[in-house]
C-alpha positions as CSV (number, residue, x, y, z in Angstrom):
1,M,96.1,68.1,-44.0
2,A,94.0,66.4,-41.4
3,L,96.7,63.9,-40.8
4,R,99.3,66.6,-40.3
5,N,97.1,68.4,-37.8
6,R,96.5,65.2,-35.9
7,L,100.2,64.4,-35.7
8,L,101.0,68.0,-34.6
9,F,98.4,67.7,-31.9
10,W,99.8,64.5,-30.5
11,A,103.3,65.9,-30.7
12,V,102.3,68.9,-28.6
13,I,100.6,66.6,-26.1
14,A,103.7,64.4,-25.9
15,I,106.0,67.4,-25.4
16,I,103.8,68.6,-22.6
17,V,103.7,65.2,-20.9
18,L,107.4,64.9,-21.2
19,A,107.9,68.3,-19.7
20,L,105.6,67.5,-16.8
21,A,107.5,64.2,-16.2
22,V,110.8,65.9,-16.2
23,W,109.5,68.6,-13.8
24,A,107.9,66.0,-11.5
25,F,110.9,63.7,-11.2
26,S,113.6,66.3,-11.2
27,P,115.3,66.9,-7.7
28,R,114.1,69.9,-5.8
29,A,115.9,72.0,-3.3
30,I,115.1,71.4,0.3
31,D,114.3,74.4,2.5
32,V,116.8,74.6,5.4
33,D,117.8,77.0,8.1
34,I,121.3,78.3,7.6
35,V,124.0,79.4,10.1
36,K,127.5,80.8,9.6
37,A,130.8,79.9,11.1
38,S,132.2,83.0,12.7
39,R,135.1,84.2,14.9
40,G,134.6,85.9,18.3
41,S,135.0,85.4,22.0
42,M,133.8,82.2,23.6
43,T,133.2,81.3,27.2
44,V,132.7,77.9,28.8
45,S,130.7,78.0,32.1
46,V,129.3,75.6,34.7
47,N,125.7,76.6,35.2
48,E,123.6,75.7,38.3
49,E,121.0,77.1,40.6
50,G,122.2,78.6,43.9
51,K,120.9,80.2,47.0
52,T,122.1,83.3,48.8
53,R,123.0,83.2,52.5
54,I,124.4,85.5,55.1
55,H,127.8,84.3,56.0
56,D,127.3,84.3,59.8
57,V,123.7,83.7,61.0
58,F,123.4,84.0,64.8
59,E,120.6,81.9,66.4
60,I,119.7,83.5,69.7
61,S,118.3,81.0,72.3
62,A,116.7,81.4,75.7
63,P,119.4,81.7,78.4
64,V,117.0,80.4,81.1
65,S,113.7,78.7,81.5
66,G,110.8,81.0,82.2
67,Q,107.9,83.0,80.8
68,L,108.8,84.6,77.4
69,E,107.3,88.0,76.8
70,R,106.0,88.7,73.3
71,I,108.8,89.6,70.8
72,S,107.9,92.9,69.3
73,L,110.7,93.1,66.7
74,E,109.7,92.4,63.1
75,A,111.7,90.5,60.5
76,G,114.0,93.1,58.9
77,D,114.3,95.4,61.9
78,C,117.8,96.6,62.7
79,V,119.6,95.4,65.8
80,Y,122.7,96.8,67.5
81,Q,125.3,94.9,69.4
82,G,124.9,95.3,73.1
83,E,122.0,97.7,72.7
84,T,118.9,96.1,71.2
85,I,116.7,94.0,73.5
86,V,115.7,91.0,71.3
87,A,113.5,89.3,73.9
88,G,112.6,89.3,77.6
89,I,112.2,86.3,79.8
90,R,110.8,86.2,83.4
91,P,112.1,83.3,85.4
92,V,109.5,80.7,86.0
93,A,107.7,80.6,89.4
94,A,107.6,77.6,91.6
95,P,104.8,75.2,90.6
96,V,101.8,74.6,92.8
97,L,102.2,71.5,94.9
98,D,99.7,68.7,94.9
99,S,98.8,66.9,98.2
100,R,101.2,64.0,97.5
101,S,104.1,66.3,96.7
102,Q,103.2,68.4,99.8
103,K,103.4,65.3,102.0
104,Q,106.7,64.2,100.5
105,L,108.3,67.6,101.0
106,S,106.9,67.9,104.5
107,A,108.5,64.5,105.3
108,V,111.8,65.7,103.8
109,A,111.6,68.9,106.0
110,D,110.9,66.9,109.1
111,A,113.8,64.6,108.4
112,A,116.1,67.7,107.9
113,A,114.9,69.1,111.2
114,A,115.7,65.8,113.0
115,A,119.1,65.8,111.3
116,V,119.7,69.3,112.7
117,T,118.8,68.1,116.2
118,A,121.1,65.1,115.9
119,S,123.9,67.3,114.7
120,K,123.5,69.7,117.6
121,A,123.6,66.7,120.1
122,E,126.8,65.4,118.4
123,L,128.4,68.8,118.6
124,D,127.5,69.1,122.3
125,R,129.1,65.7,123.0
126,V,132.3,66.5,121.1
127,R,132.6,69.9,122.8
128,S,132.2,68.2,126.2
129,E,134.9,65.7,125.5
130,L,137.1,68.5,124.2
131,N,136.7,70.5,127.4
132,H,137.7,67.4,129.5
133,A,140.7,66.7,127.2
134,T,141.8,70.3,127.4
135,T,141.6,70.3,131.2
136,D,143.7,67.0,131.4
137,A,146.3,68.4,128.9
138,N,146.7,71.6,130.9
139,R,147.2,69.7,134.1
140,Y,149.7,67.4,132.6
141,R,151.6,70.4,131.2
142,L,152.0,71.6,134.8
143,L,153.1,68.2,136.2
144,A,155.4,67.2,133.5
145,P,158.3,69.6,134.4
146,G,158.5,68.2,138.0
147,G,158.6,64.6,136.8
148,A,155.3,63.7,138.3
149,I,154.1,62.2,135.0
150,S,156.0,60.7,132.1
151,R,156.6,62.5,128.8
152,Q,154.5,59.9,127.0
153,M,151.4,60.6,129.1
154,L,151.7,64.4,128.2
155,E,152.0,63.7,124.5
156,R,149.0,61.3,124.6
157,A,146.9,64.0,126.3
158,E,147.9,66.6,123.8
159,A,147.1,64.3,120.9
160,E,143.7,63.5,122.3
161,E,143.0,67.3,122.6
162,T,144.0,67.9,119.0
163,T,141.8,65.0,117.8
164,L,138.8,66.3,119.6
165,Q,139.4,69.9,118.3
166,A,139.2,68.5,114.7
167,A,136.1,66.5,115.6
168,A,134.5,69.6,117.0
169,R,135.1,71.5,113.7
170,A,133.7,68.6,111.7
171,A,130.6,68.5,113.9
172,E,130.1,72.3,113.4
173,A,130.3,71.9,109.6
174,A,127.9,69.0,109.7
175,L,125.4,71.1,111.7
176,A,125.7,74.0,109.2
177,M,125.1,71.6,106.3
178,R,122.0,70.1,108.0
179,R,120.7,73.6,108.6
180,Q,121.0,74.5,104.9
181,E,119.2,71.3,104.0
182,L,116.4,72.2,106.4
183,A,116.2,75.7,104.8
184,A,116.0,74.2,101.3
185,A,113.3,71.8,102.4
186,R,111.2,74.6,103.9
187,A,111.7,76.8,100.8
188,A,110.3,74.0,98.7
189,L,107.2,74.0,100.9
190,R,106.5,77.7,100.6
191,P,103.6,78.7,98.4
192,S,104.4,79.6,94.8
193,S,103.1,83.2,95.3
194,E,106.1,83.9,97.5
195,D,108.5,83.2,94.6
196,E,106.6,85.3,92.0
197,G,107.8,88.6,90.6
198,G,111.4,87.6,89.6
199,E,113.5,90.1,87.6
200,L,113.0,90.2,83.9
201,I,116.0,88.9,82.0
202,D,116.8,90.8,78.8
203,V,118.2,89.0,75.8
204,I,120.6,91.4,74.0
205,A,121.6,91.3,70.3
206,P,125.2,89.9,69.9
207,I,126.0,91.7,66.6
208,D,125.0,94.7,64.5
209,G,122.6,93.4,61.8
210,V,119.0,92.8,61.0
211,L,116.4,90.4,62.4
212,L,116.2,87.6,59.8
213,R,113.2,85.7,61.3
214,R,111.4,85.1,64.5
215,L,111.3,81.5,65.6
216,R,109.1,82.4,68.6
217,Q,106.8,85.4,68.7
218,S,103.9,85.0,71.1
219,E,104.2,85.1,74.9
220,G,104.4,81.8,76.7
221,P,106.6,79.4,78.6
222,V,110.0,78.7,77.1
223,A,112.7,76.2,78.1
224,Q,116.4,77.0,78.3
225,G,118.2,76.6,75.0
226,V,115.0,77.0,72.8
227,P,115.8,79.2,69.7
228,L,114.0,82.5,69.7
229,V,115.3,84.6,66.7
230,E,117.9,84.6,64.0
231,V,120.0,87.7,63.3
232,G,122.7,88.4,60.7
233,D,124.6,91.1,58.8
234,P,123.1,91.6,55.3
235,E,126.4,93.1,54.1
236,E,128.0,89.7,54.4
237,I,125.8,88.1,51.7
238,E,127.3,85.2,49.8
239,I,126.0,82.6,47.3
240,V,126.3,78.8,47.7
241,A,125.6,76.4,44.8
242,D,125.9,72.6,44.9
243,L,127.7,71.5,41.7
244,L,128.3,68.0,40.4
245,S,131.7,66.8,41.7
246,E,133.0,66.3,38.1
247,D,132.2,70.0,37.5
248,A,133.6,71.2,40.8
249,V,137.1,69.7,40.0
250,R,137.3,72.0,37.0
251,I,136.7,75.1,39.1
252,S,139.4,77.1,41.0
253,P,139.1,79.8,43.6
254,G,139.0,83.2,42.0
255,D,137.1,82.1,38.8
256,P,134.6,84.8,37.7
257,V,131.0,84.1,38.2
258,I,127.8,85.6,36.5
259,I,124.7,85.8,38.8
260,S,121.4,86.1,37.0
261,D,117.7,85.4,37.2
262,W,117.3,86.8,40.7
263,G,114.9,89.6,39.8
264,G,117.5,92.3,39.2
265,P,120.4,93.1,37.0
266,V,123.1,90.6,36.2
267,L,125.7,90.6,39.0
268,Q,129.4,89.8,39.0
269,G,131.1,87.6,41.5
270,K,134.1,85.2,42.1
271,V,134.6,81.8,43.6
272,R,135.8,82.0,47.2
273,Q,135.8,78.4,48.3
274,I,135.2,74.9,47.0
275,E,134.2,72.8,50.0
276,P,136.4,69.6,50.3
277,F,133.5,67.4,51.5
278,A,131.0,66.1,48.9
279,F,127.5,64.8,49.7
280,T,124.9,62.6,48.0
281,K,121.8,64.2,46.5
282,I,118.9,62.6,44.7
283,S,118.1,64.3,41.4
284,A,114.6,64.9,40.1
285,L,115.0,61.8,38.0
286,G,115.8,59.7,41.1
287,I,119.5,59.4,40.3
288,E,122.1,59.6,43.1
289,E,124.6,62.4,42.5
290,Q,127.7,63.5,44.3
291,R,127.5,67.2,44.9
292,V,130.0,69.8,46.2
293,N,129.1,73.2,47.7
294,V,130.9,76.1,45.9
295,V,130.8,79.5,47.8
296,V,130.7,82.7,45.7
297,D,131.4,86.2,46.9
298,L,129.8,89.2,45.1
299,L,132.2,91.8,43.8
300,Q,132.3,95.2,45.5
301,G,129.8,97.8,44.3
302,Q,127.2,95.3,43.0
303,P,123.6,96.5,43.3
304,A,122.5,93.5,45.4
305,D,120.9,95.3,48.3
306,R,117.6,93.5,47.6
307,L,119.1,90.1,48.0
308,G,118.3,88.5,51.3
309,H,119.0,85.2,53.0
310,G,117.8,82.1,51.1
311,Y,117.0,83.8,47.8
312,R,117.2,81.7,44.6
313,V,119.7,82.7,41.8
314,D,121.3,81.2,38.7
315,V,125.1,81.1,38.7
316,A,127.5,80.5,35.8
317,V,131.1,79.8,36.8
318,Q,133.4,80.7,33.9
319,I,136.1,78.0,33.6
320,W,137.5,78.9,30.2
321,S,137.4,82.0,28.0
322,Q,139.2,83.1,24.8
323,D,138.9,85.6,22.0
324,N,139.2,85.1,18.2
325,V,137.8,81.6,18.3
326,L,136.1,80.0,15.3
327,T,132.7,78.8,16.5
328,I,129.5,77.4,15.1
329,P,126.1,76.8,16.8
330,I,125.9,73.3,18.2
331,T,122.6,72.9,16.4
332,A,124.6,72.4,13.2
333,L,126.6,69.5,14.7
334,F,125.7,65.8,14.5
335,K,127.6,62.5,14.9
336,Q,128.4,60.5,11.7
337,D,130.3,57.2,12.3
338,R,131.3,58.5,15.8
339,N,132.8,61.6,14.3
340,W,131.5,65.1,14.6
341,S,130.2,66.3,11.2
342,V,128.3,69.2,9.6
343,Y,126.6,69.9,6.3
344,R,128.4,72.8,4.6
345,I,126.6,74.5,1.7
346,E,128.6,74.6,-1.5
347,N,127.0,75.8,-4.8
348,G,123.5,75.2,-3.5
349,R,124.3,71.7,-2.3
350,A,124.8,70.3,1.2
351,R,128.2,68.7,1.5
352,L,129.1,66.4,4.4
353,R,132.2,67.5,6.2
354,Q,133.9,66.1,9.3
355,V,135.1,68.6,11.9
356,T,137.3,68.6,14.9
357,I,135.8,70.4,17.9
358,G,137.4,71.9,21.0
359,H,135.3,73.4,23.8
360,L,131.5,73.3,24.1
361,N,129.4,75.6,26.1
362,G,125.8,74.4,25.4
363,Q,125.3,77.0,22.6
364,E,128.4,77.1,20.6
365,A,131.3,74.7,19.7
366,E,134.9,75.6,19.0
367,I,136.0,74.4,15.6
368,L,139.7,73.4,15.4
369,L,139.7,71.7,11.9
370,G,137.4,71.3,9.0
371,L,135.8,74.7,8.5
372,E,136.7,78.3,7.6
373,E,135.3,81.6,8.8
374,G,132.2,82.5,6.8
375,D,131.2,78.9,5.8
376,L,127.5,78.4,5.6
377,L,126.1,75.4,7.4
378,V,122.7,73.6,7.6
379,E,121.1,74.0,11.0
380,H,119.1,71.1,12.5
381,P,119.8,68.8,9.5
382,S,116.9,66.3,9.1
383,S,117.0,62.8,7.7
384,R,116.2,64.3,4.2
385,I,119.5,66.1,4.2
386,V,122.2,63.9,2.6
387,D,125.5,64.6,0.9
388,K,125.1,66.6,-2.3
389,V,121.4,67.2,-1.9
390,L,120.1,70.5,-3.2
391,V,119.2,73.0,-0.5
392,R,118.0,76.6,-0.2
393,A,117.6,79.0,2.6
394,R,114.2,79.0,4.2
395,E,112.6,82.4,4.3
396,A,112.2,83.8,7.8
397,P,108.7,84.8,8.8
398,Q,108.1,88.5,9.0
399,P,107.3,89.6,12.6
400,T,103.9,91.3,12.9
401,S,103.5,94.7,14.4
402,E,101.4,93.3,17.2
403,A,104.2,90.9,18.2
404,Q,106.7,93.8,18.1
405,D,104.4,95.9,20.3
406,G,103.9,93.1,22.8
407,S,107.6,92.2,23.0
408,E,108.3,94.7,25.7
409,S,107.5,93.4,29.2
410,A,106.6,95.6,32.2
411,A,109.4,96.0,34.8
412,V,108.7,94.2,38.0
413,Q,108.4,96.5,40.9
414,L,110.4,95.1,43.8
415,S,109.0,95.1,47.3
416,T,110.0,97.9,49.6
417,T,110.0,95.7,52.7
418,W,113.6,96.3,53.3
419,D,113.5,100.1,52.9
420,N,113.9,100.4,56.6
421,T,116.4,97.6,57.0
422,V,119.4,97.2,54.7
423,G,119.2,100.8,53.5
424,G,118.2,102.3,56.9
425,C,120.4,100.5,59.4
426,D,122.8,102.9,61.1
427,F,125.5,100.2,61.6
428,L,125.9,100.0,57.8
429,I,127.3,103.5,57.7
430,R,128.9,103.8,61.1
């Protein structure tokens, strides 16, 4: 009896150990995230950051050198073509002369006065000779018909008279020029106070628009050609994005564009121009890239009145779109022997399948061959996932009420700086 109990005891122990061994060494299902192949619309876009700009920005410069009066207009103020005075410039007064300059200009004035005296003497001499030649020519004209003098003597006297008349006119012009030089030299010697009080020159707005920024504000001297302000029409807003040249060649004018991440609702636009000239740009990683500017127009009726010049936006240029496309998340794809592959779940096991893909958009991949709609796939397959391994769906964590309550973010109140500009300019509704 004791022997039987002892054998029964060890038999139970052996069964338990065997069961534990079977349980310990039996394959276990790996928890995985599961995604599904589905049909729907798919869009392929070229995404890049862009900046807004007003199509025509007018830089108004100083027309003359002088004293600039303080510019009272503020950025965002409305301006009207031919009406709004943007700035005022008073022509600069003559500078105060030092003793050296005074002596130099005095010498120039004395030389000009001497030149006037010499020109007067030359004019008197020429006039005297002209009077003598005129008298001789008149006398010869009286004697020539009677044969007292030859025809050649009369012609010679008339030619000399004509020559001296021209010399007299030249001497008169030279005297007038010398007098003007003397007047200029004396004007340079006058004290600067005699030249002060010039008329104020108004700089007028060339277009209807708003003042974008003041390049000069305070009163002070300004040279001719120095930029003062920039003005533009905010209704002519456009977006420019520099794309990689290999992306730009896939874009055509008229392609739809999605504008987002500018602080307001998503906007719609279309490509207007792809500039033909590329430029080199250094990326954040220090790599030289060939970039091309792509210009985008906003569609009519878009609520973009808060967009100004130089604002940052995100643009997505749609280069391909189609409905009823079989797609899967790209997180389920991986390369196996240079072929795109996935792990499809069949009867609780992950089965390796090669697939043929079409378009990619950074989130989804178009499946041409290898899968059917509704197939379940392993997402983010790790090195533990191999062909025929047991898998099971990982349970998704339940969101807490606190996370749900905090998921709503407060709306950002946009600045009302332009309340009196874009929305209040009369030229926008005239």
